[in-house]
N, C-alpha and C positions, 0 to 999 in steps of 0.2 A: 451540347448539353447531353449528358448520359440519360438513359432511360430512368435510372433511379432519381436523378436530379429533377427530371420532368415530373415524376410521381410526387416528389416532395413539394415542388412548386404548385402543382395541381391541387395537392391536399390543402395548402394554405389558401388557395383561391376558393376551394369548396368550403372551408371554414368561414371565410369572409362573406360568402354568398348564402351561408346557412343551408347548403344542399346536402342534407343529412345522408341521402341514399348514396350519392357519389362519394362523399367523405368516408362513409363506412367501407365502401369497396376499396378505395385507395388505401385506407389504413390497413385493411386486411392484406392487401397486396404487399405493402411495405413491410408489414410484420412477417409475412412469409419469406420475403427476401432476407430480412435481418435474421431470421431463425436459421436459415440455411448458412448465412455467413458466420453465425455463432457456432454452428455445429462443425463447419469445415475449418473455421478459424482463418478464413481469407475472404477478401472482398470478391464478390461475383463480377465476372466479365459481363459485357453486354449480351453475349450469346447465352450465358448461363441465366441471366436475368429474363431473357426471352423464353427460355425453357420453362422457368418458374411460372411465367404468365401463361404459356401454353397449357401447363398442367392445371392451373387454376380454371381456365376456360373449359378444359376437358372434364374436370370434376363437376363444374356447374352444368354442363350439358347432360352428363349422366344423372345428376341429381334431378334435373328438370324432367328428364325422361321417366325416372322413377316416380316422381310426384304425379306426372300425368297418368301413369299406369295405375297409381293408387287413388285417382280421382281426386287430387288436391291441386286444382288448377291455380289457385292463389299463390301457393308456394312455387309452383313451376314458373309462374310469371315473375316472381321475385328473383329467381335464379337466372332467368332469361335477361332480366334488366341488368343483373350484374355482369353477364356475358357482354352486353353492349358496351358497358363502361370499360371492361377489360380489353375488348377488341380495339378500342381507341388507341391502345398503346402497342398493339401488335402491327407488324407490317401488313400492307395491303394484300389481301388474299388473291391467289391465282384463280382464274376462271376454270370451269370444267374443261374447256377446250385446251387451255394452256396446260392444265394437269395431264390430260390425255396425251398431248404432244410430247411433254417431258418424259412421261412413262415410256412412250414409243422410242424416244431417243435413247433412254437408258437401256431398254431392252435390246436395242440394235447394237449399242456399244458393248454390252456384256454378253450378248449372244443368248440371252434367256429365252427359253421356249417352252419350259415345263414348269410345273408347280414347285419342284425342288429348287428352282432358281428364284423363288419369291423373296427370299432373304437378301439375296444380292441386290435385287431391284429396289426393295424397300429401303435398304441401307443407303444406297446412293440417292434415292429419292429424298429421304430424310435430310441428307447432307446438302442437297442442292436447293431444296425449298423450305429450309428451316423457318418455321413460324408463318409460312405463307400458304399452307395447305392443311386440311383436315386429314390426318393420317389414316383414320379409320375408313373414311370414304375412299381415300386413294388406295387403301389395301383392298377393298372390295373391287375397285376398277382393275387393279393389278391382277387379282385372282381371276376375274372374268376374262382378261386378255391371255393369261397363261393356261387357264383351264379350257 
């Protein structure tokens, strides 16, 4: 079953269970996927669908941070609850140790040793760990290892 099919099935389950919060997030996700499909005039692949989910999670993290900075914890909590629902559909995240080991492996393979090599490392990291790491946190780790 594809990720899109899973979302549709879970939407029906949330409707039957009257789970308004989960239903809202799933509908928003399906809507974002369909909008991109309409814009590109082709059906999204599993990889592209994962990219959409990652983007939605990233947007919510940023919104939650901004709400906390503006002292609006109730809105930040709503965004964080949406992140929990969205993360259910993403692959299992790599641990910090696994991310560090992967970065070391990529740095050794590419011969990266200076900050100018960061793009090479990040590009390969994104390809190898698609959907399984927080790229901004990984970027900070790569920066510290190269700097």
